[in-house]
OpenMM code with the backbone's topology and positions (N, CA, C; nanometers):
from openmm import Vec3, app, unit

residues = "UNK UNK UNK UNK UNK UNK UNK UNK UNK UNK UNK UNK UNK UNK UNK UNK UNK UNK UNK UNK UNK UNK UNK UNK UNK UNK UNK UNK UNK UNK UNK UNK UNK UNK UNK UNK UNK UNK UNK UNK UNK UNK UNK UNK UNK UNK UNK UNK UNK UNK UNK UNK UNK UNK UNK UNK UNK UNK UNK UNK UNK UNK UNK UNK UNK UNK UNK UNK UNK UNK UNK UNK UNK UNK UNK UNK UNK UNK UNK UNK UNK UNK UNK UNK UNK UNK UNK UNK UNK UNK UNK UNK UNK UNK UNK UNK UNK UNK UNK UNK UNK UNK UNK UNK UNK UNK UNK UNK UNK UNK UNK UNK UNK UNK UNK UNK UNK UNK UNK UNK UNK UNK".split()
positions = [
    Vec3(0.6575, -0.5437, 0.4310),
    Vec3(0.6304, -0.6591, 0.3675),
    Vec3(0.5209, -0.6924, 0.3095),
    Vec3(0.4277, -0.6343, 0.2901),
    Vec3(0.2619, -0.6514, 0.2270),
    Vec3(0.2893, -0.6952, 0.1064),
    Vec3(0.3922, -0.6612, 0.0251),
    Vec3(0.4087, -0.7050, -0.1162),
    Vec3(0.5451, -0.7648, -0.1357),
    Vec3(0.5639, -0.8260, -0.0462),
    Vec3(0.7225, -0.9097, -0.0636),
    Vec3(0.7553, -0.9821, -0.1510),
    Vec3(0.6150, -1.0540, -0.2415),
    Vec3(0.6531, -1.1288, -0.3823),
    Vec3(0.6923, -1.0557, -0.4735),
    Vec3(0.6666, -0.8905, -0.4928),
    Vec3(0.6660, -0.8358, -0.5840),
    Vec3(0.8142, -0.7781, -0.6278),
    Vec3(0.8158, -0.7224, -0.7302),
    Vec3(0.9606, -0.6291, -0.7666),
    Vec3(0.9772, -0.5007, -0.6980),
    Vec3(1.0947, -0.4806, -0.6715),
    Vec3(1.1017, -0.3291, -0.6160),
    Vec3(0.9649, -0.2505, -0.6564),
    Vec3(0.9774, -0.2378, -0.8008),
    Vec3(0.8749, -0.1546, -0.8412),
    Vec3(0.7561, -0.1377, -0.7843),
    Vec3(0.6834, -0.2865, -0.7655),
    Vec3(0.5835, -0.3542, -0.6958),
    Vec3(0.5539, -0.2987, -0.5444),
    Vec3(0.6818, -0.3158, -0.5206),
    Vec3(0.6828, -0.2719, -0.3466),
    Vec3(0.6806, -0.1069, -0.3406),
    Vec3(0.7365, -0.0355, -0.4154),
    Vec3(0.7511, 0.0983, -0.4042),
    Vec3(0.6374, 0.1389, -0.4452),
    Vec3(0.5399, 0.0726, -0.5337),
    Vec3(0.3895, 0.1193, -0.5380),
    Vec3(0.2984, 0.1161, -0.4409),
    Vec3(0.3439, 0.0197, -0.3582),
    Vec3(0.2582, -0.0034, -0.2158),
    Vec3(0.3059, 0.0856, -0.1488),
    Vec3(0.4260, 0.1366, -0.1254),
    Vec3(0.4926, 0.2362, -0.0204),
    Vec3(0.4426, 0.3743, -0.0610),
    Vec3(0.4412, 0.4010, -0.2106),
    Vec3(0.3515, 0.5248, -0.2419),
    Vec3(0.2352, 0.5287, -0.1924),
    Vec3(0.1224, 0.4311, -0.2102),
    Vec3(0.0004, 0.4263, -0.1711),
    Vec3(-0.0100, 0.4653, -0.0153),
    Vec3(0.0764, 0.3983, 0.0550),
    Vec3(0.0815, 0.4427, 0.1858),
    Vec3(0.1186, 0.5847, 0.2230),
    Vec3(0.2398, 0.6405, 0.1375),
    Vec3(0.2417, 0.8029, 0.1730),
    Vec3(0.1126, 0.8780, 0.1088),
    Vec3(0.0484, 0.8452, 0.0128),
    Vec3(-0.0421, 0.8993, -0.0686),
    Vec3(-0.1447, 0.9108, 0.0530),
    Vec3(-0.1786, 0.8113, 0.1486),
    Vec3(-0.2988, 0.8135, 0.2180),
    Vec3(-0.2436, 0.9158, 0.3733),
    Vec3(-0.1146, 0.9047, 0.3737),
    Vec3(-0.0679, 0.9832, 0.4569),
    Vec3(-0.0941, 1.1603, 0.4523),
    Vec3(-0.0646, 1.1762, 0.3084),
    Vec3(-0.1110, 1.3219, 0.2951),
    Vec3(-0.2390, 1.3820, 0.2735),
    Vec3(-0.3501, 1.2613, 0.3037),
    Vec3(-0.5049, 1.2671, 0.2534),
    Vec3(-0.5729, 1.2941, 0.3757),
    Vec3(-0.6713, 1.3766, 0.4010),
    Vec3(-0.7123, 1.4223, 0.5246),
    Vec3(-0.8209, 1.2877, 0.5544),
    Vec3(-0.8304, 1.1781, 0.4459),
    Vec3(-0.9477, 1.0863, 0.4866),
    Vec3(-0.8653, 0.9682, 0.5493),
    Vec3(-0.7433, 0.9498, 0.6059),
    Vec3(-0.6641, 0.8630, 0.6509),
    Vec3(-0.6069, 0.9162, 0.7723),
    Vec3(-0.5380, 0.8326, 0.8558),
    Vec3(-0.4458, 0.8931, 0.9555),
    Vec3(-0.3352, 0.9683, 0.8973),
    Vec3(-0.2615, 1.0456, 0.9984),
    Vec3(-0.1631, 1.1183, 0.9427),
    Vec3(-0.0191, 1.0951, 0.9660),
    Vec3(-0.0380, 0.9725, 0.9874),
    Vec3(0.1239, 0.8896, 0.9994),
    Vec3(0.1325, 0.7734, 0.9114),
    Vec3(0.2646, 0.7249, 0.8898),
    Vec3(0.2677, 0.5912, 0.8271),
    Vec3(0.2318, 0.4766, 0.8966),
    Vec3(0.2476, 0.4701, 1.0481),
    Vec3(0.2055, 0.3723, 1.0980),
    Vec3(0.0471, 0.3785, 1.1436),
    Vec3(0.0157, 0.5149, 1.1528),
    Vec3(-0.1570, 0.5025, 1.1681),
    Vec3(-0.2149, 0.4413, 1.0458),
    Vec3(-0.1693, 0.4994, 0.9387),
    Vec3(-0.2292, 0.4199, 0.8085),
    Vec3(-0.2016, 0.2703, 0.7919),
    Vec3(-0.0667, 0.2325, 0.8109),
    Vec3(-0.0568, 0.0798, 0.8153),
    Vec3(-0.1480, 0.0137, 0.8875),
    Vec3(-0.1591, 0.0602, 1.0232),
    Vec3(-0.2216, -0.0126, 1.1006),
    Vec3(-0.3577, 0.0124, 1.1336),
    Vec3(-0.4378, 0.1129, 1.0234),
    Vec3(-0.5415, 0.1522, 1.0355),
    Vec3(-0.6637, -0.0087, 1.0681),
    Vec3(-0.7445, -0.0208, 1.1658),
    Vec3(-0.8510, -0.0915, 1.1447),
    Vec3(-0.7749, -0.2482, 1.1665),
    Vec3(-0.6351, -0.2282, 1.2303),
    Vec3(-0.5689, -0.4048, 1.2210),
    Vec3(-0.6220, -0.4619, 1.3279),
    Vec3(-0.7370, -0.4003, 1.4262),
    Vec3(-0.8192, -0.4912, 1.5051),
    Vec3(-0.9177, -0.5499, 1.4568),
    Vec3(-0.9638, -0.5104, 1.3316),
    Vec3(-1.0749, -0.5955, 1.2663),
    Vec3(-1.0282, -0.6607, 1.1514),
    Vec3(-1.0516, -0.8226, 1.2270),
    Vec3(-1.0252, -0.9166, 1.1041),
    Vec3(-1.0794, -0.8782, 0.9889),
    Vec3(-0.9976, -0.8920, 0.8563),
    Vec3(-1.0454, -0.8825, 0.7536),
    Vec3(-1.1099, -0.7339, 0.7138),
    Vec3(-1.0807, -0.6500, 0.7897),
    Vec3(-1.1352, -0.4927, 0.7680),
    Vec3(-1.0193, -0.3968, 0.7777),
    Vec3(-0.8678, -0.4737, 0.7840),
    Vec3(-0.7372, -0.3931, 0.8181),
    Vec3(-0.7212, -0.3357, 0.6502),
    Vec3(-0.6623, -0.2431, 0.6700),
    Vec3(-0.6089, -0.1686, 0.5529),
    Vec3(-0.4964, -0.2563, 0.4752),
    Vec3(-0.3973, -0.3347, 0.5680),
    Vec3(-0.3011, -0.4009, 0.4767),
    Vec3(-0.3329, -0.5429, 0.5689),
    Vec3(-0.3236, -0.6550, 0.5010),
    Vec3(-0.3629, -0.7772, 0.5677),
    Vec3(-0.2621, -0.8373, 0.6838),
    Vec3(-0.1270, -0.7909, 0.6116),
    Vec3(-0.0668, -0.8711, 0.7457),
    Vec3(-0.0678, -0.7799, 0.9005),
    Vec3(-0.1335, -0.7022, 0.9047),
    Vec3(-0.1429, -0.6262, 1.0194),
    Vec3(-0.2917, -0.6997, 1.0984),
    Vec3(-0.3715, -0.7673, 1.0409),
    Vec3(-0.5079, -0.8361, 1.1400),
    Vec3(-0.4748, -0.9900, 1.1037),
    Vec3(-0.3618, -1.0454, 1.0476),
    Vec3(-0.3657, -1.1876, 1.0191),
    Vec3(-0.3219, -1.2773, 1.1619),
    Vec3(-0.2678, -1.2025, 1.2643),
    Vec3(-0.2419, -1.2566, 1.3840),
    Vec3(-0.0766, -1.3312, 1.3590),
    Vec3(-0.0284, -1.3041, 1.2614),
    Vec3(0.1275, -1.3345, 1.2520),
    Vec3(0.2379, -1.2363, 1.3404),
    Vec3(0.3346, -1.3029, 1.3822),
    Vec3(0.4378, -1.2622, 1.4535),
    Vec3(0.4994, -1.0981, 1.4093),
    Vec3(0.5086, -1.0358, 1.4545),
    Vec3(0.5867, -0.8884, 1.3692),
    Vec3(0.7321, -0.9349, 1.3847),
    Vec3(0.7884, -1.0303, 1.4323),
    Vec3(0.9178, -1.0861, 1.4413),
    Vec3(0.9864, -1.0706, 1.3102),
    Vec3(1.1072, -1.0259, 1.3050),
    Vec3(1.1757, -1.0328, 1.1314),
    Vec3(1.2238, -1.1724, 1.1326),
    Vec3(1.1941, -1.2578, 1.0744),
    Vec3(1.2275, -1.3854, 0.9898),
    Vec3(1.3088, -1.3837, 0.9136),
    Vec3(1.3136, -1.2787, 0.8092),
    Vec3(1.4040, -1.2880, 0.6919),
    Vec3(1.4546, -1.1266, 0.6773),
    Vec3(1.5978, -1.1384, 0.7303),
    Vec3(1.6686, -1.0190, 0.7442),
    Vec3(1.6951, -0.9719, 0.6057),
    Vec3(1.6932, -1.0487, 0.5036),
    Vec3(1.7467, -1.0209, 0.3681),
    Vec3(1.6236, -0.9296, 0.2971),
    Vec3(1.4919, -0.9904, 0.3103),
    Vec3(1.3782, -0.9314, 0.2391),
    Vec3(1.3481, -0.8187, 0.3160),
    Vec3(1.3483, -0.8127, 0.4569),
    Vec3(1.3427, -0.7153, 0.5515),
    Vec3(1.4061, -0.5774, 0.5350),
    Vec3(1.5471, -0.5927, 0.4719),
    Vec3(1.6741, -0.5155, 0.4542),
    Vec3(1.6363, -0.4152, 0.3280),
    Vec3(1.5412, -0.5199, 0.2020),
    Vec3(1.5045, -0.4733, 0.0710),
    Vec3(1.3654, -0.3596, 0.1215),
    Vec3(1.3119, -0.4190, 0.1789),
    Vec3(1.1701, -0.3427, 0.2291),
    Vec3(1.2042, -0.2119, 0.2809),
    Vec3(1.3082, -0.1957, 0.3981),
    Vec3(1.3606, -0.0964, 0.4553),
    Vec3(1.4096, -0.0212, 0.3310),
    Vec3(1.4787, -0.0384, 0.2583),
    Vec3(1.5490, 0.0460, 0.1698),
    Vec3(1.4326, 0.1042, 0.0573),
    Vec3(1.3540, 0.0229, 0.0168),
    Vec3(1.2492, 0.0632, -0.0830),
    Vec3(1.1841, 0.1887, -0.0130),
    Vec3(1.1098, 0.1469, 0.1238),
    Vec3(1.0430, 0.2264, 0.1768),
    Vec3(1.1033, 0.3718, 0.2180),
    Vec3(1.2265, 0.3753, 0.2220),
    Vec3(1.2935, 0.4906, 0.2479),
    Vec3(1.3137, 0.5762, 0.1018),
    Vec3(1.3413, 0.5032, 0.0185),
    Vec3(1.3663, 0.5736, -0.1155),
    Vec3(1.2351, 0.6345, -0.1419),
    Vec3(1.1204, 0.5767, -0.1414),
    Vec3(0.9758, 0.6268, -0.1680),
    Vec3(0.9361, 0.7551, -0.0637),
    Vec3(1.0082, 0.7262, 0.0936),
    Vec3(0.9802, 0.8568, 0.1670),
    Vec3(1.0581, 0.9496, 0.1455),
    Vec3(1.1534, 0.9437, 0.1212),
    Vec3(1.2737, 1.0292, 0.0766),
    Vec3(1.2584, 1.0906, -0.0661),
    Vec3(1.1610, 1.0341, -0.1419),
    Vec3(1.1164, 1.1038, -0.2929),
    Vec3(1.2457, 1.0916, -0.3766),
    Vec3(1.3306, 0.9735, -0.3519),
    Vec3(1.4085, 0.9362, -0.4609),
    Vec3(1.3625, 0.8299, -0.5434),
    Vec3(1.2655, 0.7585, -0.5090),
    Vec3(1.1768, 0.6812, -0.5872),
    Vec3(1.0166, 0.7293, -0.5923),
    Vec3(0.9746, 0.7719, -0.7170),
    Vec3(0.8316, 0.7997, -0.7369),
    Vec3(0.7466, 0.7692, -0.8692),
    Vec3(0.6802, 0.6689, -0.8490),
    Vec3(0.6180, 0.6205, -0.9730),
    Vec3(0.5098, 0.6853, -1.0455),
    Vec3(0.5314, 0.7555, -1.1577),
    Vec3(0.4154, 0.8467, -1.1833),
    Vec3(0.2871, 0.7854, -1.2348),
    Vec3(0.3120, 0.6385, -1.2891),
    Vec3(0.2004, 0.5444, -1.3153),
    Vec3(0.0925, 0.5466, -1.1919),
    Vec3(0.1661, 0.5420, -1.0841),
    Vec3(0.0678, 0.5228, -0.9406),
    Vec3(0.0320, 0.6499, -0.8917),
    Vec3(0.1193, 0.7324, -0.9297),
    Vec3(0.0387, 0.8963, -0.8940),
    Vec3(0.0093, 0.8868, -0.7621),
    Vec3(-0.1196, 0.9528, -0.7545),
    Vec3(-0.2006, 0.9813, -0.6307),
    Vec3(-0.2732, 0.8653, -0.5892),
    Vec3(-0.2527, 0.7146, -0.6298),
    Vec3(-0.3509, 0.6202, -0.6000),
    Vec3(-0.3408, 0.5970, -0.4498),
    Vec3(-0.4440, 0.6011, -0.4025),
    Vec3(-0.4858, 0.5798, -0.2466),
    Vec3(-0.5251, 0.4213, -0.2055),
    Vec3(-0.5403, 0.3368, -0.3442),
    Vec3(-0.6065, 0.1958, -0.3137),
    Vec3(-0.5381, 0.1150, -0.4126),
    Vec3(-0.5251, 0.0026, -0.3585),
    Vec3(-0.4742, -0.1070, -0.4493),
    Vec3(-0.5088, -0.2353, -0.3978),
    Vec3(-0.5111, -0.3359, -0.4781),
    Vec3(-0.5478, -0.4725, -0.4562),
    Vec3(-0.4866, -0.5922, -0.5225),
    Vec3(-0.4900, -0.7230, -0.4981),
    Vec3(-0.4321, -0.8006, -0.5838),
    Vec3(-0.5225, -0.8386, -0.6768),
    Vec3(-0.4646, -0.8817, -0.7848),
    Vec3(-0.5514, -0.9095, -0.9201),
    Vec3(-0.6488, -1.0261, -0.8801),
    Vec3(-0.6203, -1.1177, -0.7783),
    Vec3(-0.6961, -1.2543, -0.7616),
    Vec3(-0.8462, -1.2050, -0.6869),
    Vec3(-0.8353, -1.0719, -0.6264),
    Vec3(-0.9623, -1.0475, -0.5793),
    Vec3(-1.0367, -0.8960, -0.6211),
    Vec3(-1.1530, -0.9204, -0.6107),
    Vec3(-1.2589, -0.8091, -0.6587),
    Vec3(-1.3196, -0.7370, -0.5527),
    Vec3(-1.2766, -0.6375, -0.5303),
    Vec3(-1.3257, -0.5778, -0.4079),
    Vec3(-1.4046, -0.4728, -0.4367),
    Vec3(-1.5476, -0.4411, -0.3793),
    Vec3(-1.6718, -0.3592, -0.4186),
    Vec3(-1.6187, -0.2467, -0.4479),
    Vec3(-1.5339, -0.1868, -0.3973),
    Vec3(-1.4953, -0.0517, -0.4033),
    Vec3(-1.4266, -0.0268, -0.5219),
    Vec3(-1.3663, -0.1065, -0.5987),
    Vec3(-1.2526, -0.1119, -0.7303),
    Vec3(-1.3689, -0.0093, -0.8174),
    Vec3(-1.4700, -0.0402, -0.8696),
    Vec3(-1.5382, -0.0191, -0.9779),
    Vec3(-1.5873, 0.1337, -0.9476),
    Vec3(-1.5403, 0.2160, -0.8438),
    Vec3(-1.6138, 0.3681, -0.8001),
    Vec3(-1.4720, 0.4502, -0.8217),
    Vec3(-1.3699, 0.3753, -0.8375),
    Vec3(-1.2422, 0.4569, -0.8466),
    Vec3(-1.1945, 0.4567, -0.9682),
    Vec3(-1.0708, 0.5521, -0.9966),
    Vec3(-1.0321, 0.5772, -1.1287),
    Vec3(-0.8827, 0.4603, -1.1459),
    Vec3(-0.8962, 0.3685, -1.2407),
    Vec3(-0.7841, 0.2643, -1.2099),
    Vec3(-0.6648, 0.3303, -1.2714),
    Vec3(-0.5612, 0.3347, -1.2078),
    Vec3(-0.4056, 0.3908, -1.2590),
    Vec3(-0.3277, 0.3214, -1.3399),
    Vec3(-0.2900, 0.2028, -1.2613),
    Vec3(-0.1946, 0.1120, -1.3429),
    Vec3(-0.2056, -0.0402, -1.2773),
    Vec3(-0.1651, -0.1334, -1.3258),
    Vec3(-0.1038, -0.2861, -1.3082),
    Vec3(0.0410, -0.2853, -1.2671),
    Vec3(0.0963, -0.3091, -1.1680),
    Vec3(0.1924, -0.3141, -1.1293),
    Vec3(0.2409, -0.4627, -1.0763),
    Vec3(0.2872, -0.5474, -1.1364),
    Vec3(0.2960, -0.6869, -1.0979),
    Vec3(0.1658, -0.7619, -1.0690),
    Vec3(0.1331, -0.7986, -0.9592),
    Vec3(0.0146, -0.8692, -0.9354),
    Vec3(-0.0868, -0.7785, -0.8623),
    Vec3(-0.0760, -0.6262, -0.8419),
    Vec3(-0.1754, -0.5248, -0.7828),
    Vec3(-0.2091, -0.4194, -0.8824),
    Vec3(-0.3236, -0.3908, -0.8732),
    Vec3(-0.3964, -0.2985, -0.9542),
    Vec3(-0.3838, -0.1602, -0.8520),
    Vec3(-0.3906, -0.0608, -0.9006),
    Vec3(-0.3880, 0.0729, -0.8270),
    Vec3(-0.4795, 0.1707, -0.8829),
    Vec3(-0.5826, 0.2467, -0.7637),
    Vec3(-0.6451, 0.3185, -0.8009),
    Vec3(-0.6217, 0.4155, -0.7178),
    Vec3(-0.6824, 0.5743, -0.7825),
    Vec3(-0.7191, 0.6780, -0.6785),
    Vec3(-0.8630, 0.7606, -0.7071),
    Vec3(-0.8766, 0.8274, -0.5871),
    Vec3(-1.0279, 0.8885, -0.5916),
    Vec3(-1.0497, 0.9751, -0.7136),
    Vec3(-1.1934, 0.9469, -0.7610),
    Vec3(-1.2196, 1.0479, -0.8718),
    Vec3(-1.2271, 1.1771, -0.8070),
    Vec3(-1.2313, 1.2840, -0.8971),
    Vec3(-1.2735, 1.4171, -0.8425),
    Vec3(-1.3770, 1.4288, -0.7512),
    Vec3(-1.3617, 1.4818, -0.6168),
    Vec3(-1.5124, 1.5328, -0.5616),
    Vec3(-1.5517, 1.3911, -0.4843),
    Vec3(-1.4713, 1.2778, -0.4907),
    Vec3(-1.4857, 1.1342, -0.4075),
    Vec3(-1.4319, 1.1686, -0.2762),
    Vec3(-1.5043, 1.1111, -0.1884),
    Vec3(-1.4513, 1.1025, -0.0189),
    Vec3(-1.4536, 0.9675, 0.0110),
] * unit.nanometer
topology = app.Topology()
chain = topology.addChain("A")
for resn in residues:
    res = topology.addResidue(resn, chain)
    for name in ("N", "CA", "C"):
        topology.addAtom(name, app.Element.getBySymbol(name[0]), res)
C-alpha cells in the first residue's frame, strides 16, 4: 500500500526496490524484514506506513487485491522494470532526502524517483 496512489507500474517499481533490498547484504534478507526495518522509529522507518501508527487492518479490499497481484508479479519475476533496475532507494518527488544526491538516479515513475548505489557504495 506504500504507493497505492500510483499506477501499476509505479507500485511494481516500489515492489522491485523491496526485492532489490532483500537481495542486498546491506538490508534484512526477507520481504517483511525490509518493509518493517526501523518501523519502531518514527520517521526513521524504511516505508512510512509502518511507522505512522495506522491500523494494519485491510479496509479497502479492491486496492489490497491489486497490491497483492502486483507484488506477486514482481516477486515471481513476471514483472520487471529495467528502468528501475537494481534501485534500492526511492522517494516521493515532493521531498528532498539528504541521501539522494549521493546515489545514481535511475528513473522517475509517477510521483517517485528511484536510485541505486554507485559502484563501491555501502
